[in-house]
N, CA, C and O of each residue as an XYZ file, in Angstrom:
248
protein
N       0.846     -1.172      0.000
C       0.000      0.000      0.000
C       0.895      1.240      0.000
O       1.759      1.386      0.865
N       0.695      2.102     -0.938
C       1.517      3.303     -1.015
C       0.996      4.359     -0.053
O      -0.103      4.240      0.489
N       1.809      5.402      0.152
C       1.438      6.463      1.069
C       0.174      7.189      0.652
O      -0.656      7.532      1.494
N       0.025      7.423     -0.639
C      -1.150      8.160     -1.132
C      -2.417      7.356     -0.881
O      -3.417      7.919     -0.436
N      -2.401      6.086     -1.148
C      -3.601      5.287     -0.933
C      -3.887      5.104      0.561
O      -5.037      4.904      0.951
N      -2.847      5.173      1.393
C      -3.058      5.102      2.835
C      -3.824      6.330      3.312
O      -4.761      6.212      4.101
N      -3.424      7.517      2.831
C      -4.139      8.736      3.200
C      -5.556      8.721      2.634
O      -6.487      9.192      3.287
N      -5.722      8.196      1.454
C      -7.055      8.111      0.856
C      -7.939      7.167      1.669
O      -9.121      7.448      1.869
N      -7.384      6.064      2.132
C      -8.153      5.126      2.944
C      -8.540      5.765      4.280
O      -9.657      5.575      4.759
N      -7.617      6.522      4.880
C      -7.923      7.233      6.122
C      -9.028      8.255      5.893
O      -9.956      8.360      6.695
N      -8.932      8.998      4.814
C      -9.930     10.022      4.495
C     -11.314      9.386      4.307
O     -12.315      9.938      4.763
N     -11.371      8.239      3.644
C     -12.662      7.573      3.411
C     -13.265      7.031      4.699
O     -14.488      6.980      4.826
N     -12.429      6.621      5.666
C     -12.937      6.042      6.916
C     -13.466      7.075      7.893
O     -14.268      6.738      8.764
N     -13.033      8.341      7.769
C     -13.498      9.374      8.695
C     -14.960      9.702      8.418
O     -15.387      9.728      7.264
N     -15.728      9.953      9.483
C     -17.156     10.239      9.299
C     -17.380     11.682      8.854
O     -16.539     12.552      9.084
N     -18.509     11.921      8.225
C     -18.938     13.277      7.889
C     -18.403     13.774      6.567
O     -17.734     13.061      5.819
N     -18.730     15.040      6.309
C     -18.256     15.702      5.094
C     -16.863     16.262      5.319
O     -16.299     16.115      6.403
N     -16.306     16.906      4.295
C     -14.898     17.310      4.371
C     -14.595     18.320      5.482
O     -13.501     18.246      6.040
N     -15.476     19.256      5.846
C     -15.097     20.149      6.959
C     -14.935     19.399      8.288
O     -14.035     19.702      9.071
N     -15.803     18.433      8.532
C     -15.688     17.628      9.746
C     -14.426     16.779      9.703
O     -13.742     16.639     10.717
N     -14.113     16.219      8.559
C     -12.904     15.404      8.416
C     -11.651     16.234      8.668
O     -10.724     15.781      9.339
N     -11.628     17.446      8.130
C     -10.478     18.330      8.349
C     -10.361     18.680      9.826
O      -9.255     18.717     10.365
N     -11.478     18.935     10.483
C     -11.467     19.237     11.910
C     -10.958     18.073     12.736
O     -10.160     18.261     13.654
N     -11.412     16.875     12.417
C     -10.962     15.680     13.137
C      -9.459     15.495     12.964
O      -8.755     15.195     13.928
N      -8.968     15.672     11.746
C      -7.537     15.507     11.501
C      -6.716     16.596     12.189
O      -5.609     16.330     12.658
N      -7.250     17.829     12.255
C      -6.540     18.910     12.939
C      -6.453     18.634     14.437
O      -5.400     18.820     15.047
N      -7.555     18.194     15.023
C      -7.552     17.860     16.447
C      -6.609     16.692     16.715
O      -5.886     16.701     17.711
N      -6.608     15.695     15.848
C      -5.718     14.551     16.018
C      -4.250     14.981     15.931
O      -3.416     14.486     16.689
N      -3.932     15.889     15.021
C      -2.557     16.370     14.897
C      -2.134     17.130     16.151
O      -1.005     16.971     16.618
N      -3.023     17.951     16.699
C      -2.708     18.699     17.922
C      -2.509     17.734     19.087
O      -1.571     17.898     19.868
N      -3.362     16.746     19.213
C      -3.237     15.768     20.304
C      -1.922     15.001     20.190
O      -1.256     14.758     21.196
N      -1.553     14.625     18.989
C      -0.293     13.900     18.789
C       0.891     14.780     19.162
O       1.816     14.313     19.827
N       0.881     16.039     18.750
C       1.972     16.963     19.102
C       2.066     17.166     20.604
O       3.163     17.165     21.161
N       0.933     17.339     21.262
C       0.939     17.534     22.720
C       1.487     16.297     23.412
O       2.290     16.414     24.338
N       1.070     15.124     22.983
C       1.590     13.896     23.587
C       3.088     13.753     23.366
O       3.807     13.314     24.264
N       3.565     14.118     22.186
C       5.002     14.048     21.934
C       5.774     14.981     22.862
O       6.766     14.578     23.468
N       5.314     16.235     22.972
C       6.049     17.210     23.767
C       5.931     16.974     25.267
O       6.873     17.267     26.003
N       4.817     16.460     25.736
C       4.617     16.299     27.171
C       4.963     14.917     27.708
O       5.228     14.771     28.901
N       4.967     13.899     26.849
C       5.207     12.532     27.324
C       6.447     11.916     26.684
O       7.363     11.492     27.389
N       6.482     11.863     25.374
C       7.531     11.111     24.691
C       8.887     11.816     24.776
O       9.872     11.196     25.175
N       8.956     13.097     24.411
C      10.238     13.789     24.412
C      10.865     13.870     25.799
O      12.069     13.644     25.914
N      10.111     14.182     26.871
C      10.739     14.171     28.203
C      11.233     12.783     28.623
O      12.213     12.674     29.360
N      10.569     11.735     28.164
C      11.001     10.380     28.500
C      12.283     10.014     27.753
O      13.146      9.329     28.302
N      12.412     10.466     26.510
C      13.561     10.113     25.682
C      14.781     10.974     26.004
O      15.910     10.499     25.887
N      14.582     12.217     26.402
C      15.681     13.178     26.569
C      16.805     12.692     27.471
O      17.965     12.839     27.086
N      16.545     12.124     28.645
C      17.676     11.670     29.472
C      18.432     10.493     28.867
O      19.571     10.230     29.253
N      17.829      9.794     27.943
C      18.459      8.628     27.334
C      19.331      8.985     26.131
O      20.033      8.124     25.600
N      19.294     10.242     25.698
C      20.093     10.668     24.559
C      21.489     11.057     25.023
O      21.655     11.526     26.148
N      22.494     10.869     24.175
C      23.874     11.123     24.603
C      24.289     12.594     24.545
O      25.471     12.877     24.740
N      23.394     13.540     24.291
C      23.779     14.924     24.105
C      24.254     15.579     25.401
O      24.975     16.576     25.347
N      23.874     15.054     26.552
C      24.295     15.635     27.826
C      25.647     15.109     28.290
O      26.205     15.630     29.256
N      26.176     14.109     27.638
C      27.433     13.486     28.047
C      28.570     13.999     27.169
O      29.174     13.244     26.408
N      28.849     15.284     27.288
C      29.864     15.917     26.447
C      31.125     16.093     27.281
O      31.074     16.556     28.421
N      32.264     15.714     26.691
C      33.556     15.898     27.354
C      34.370     16.870     26.505
O      34.542     16.673     25.302
N      34.865     17.920     27.155
C      35.665     18.913     26.466
C      37.043     18.941     27.115
O      37.160     19.163     28.320
N      38.077     18.717     26.325
C      39.457     18.756     26.819
C      40.065     20.109     26.461
O      39.779     20.670     25.403
N      40.901     20.622     27.348
C      41.585     21.874     27.048
C      42.670     21.620     26.006
O      43.159     20.496     25.900
N      43.059     22.640     25.230
C      44.046     22.450     24.174
C      45.411     21.976     24.703
O      46.143     21.288     23.991
N      45.750     22.337     25.937
C      47.033     21.931     26.498
C      47.035     20.534     27.083
O      48.082     20.018     27.475
N      45.883     19.931     27.141
C      45.784     18.575     27.684
C      45.639     18.539     29.188
O      45.384     17.474     29.751
N      45.793     19.663     29.855
C      45.673     19.696     31.310
C      44.255     20.037     31.735
O      43.453     20.512     30.930
N      43.956     19.799     32.980
C      42.685     20.240     33.491
C      41.827     19.143     33.801
O      40.700     19.348     34.250
């Protein structure tokens, strides 16, 4: 199944006419973004290696 037909299948399964479908998809996108920012990203952040940075001085001392 290609990406275009997947979106078409999703569009056909949503109830109502196109304004209701657009509203449902907009609300779903907002809910997904909120869940990512409030649940997923805070859970993943401590597990990423970006906080484990080691910086050596040019002289090698320190």
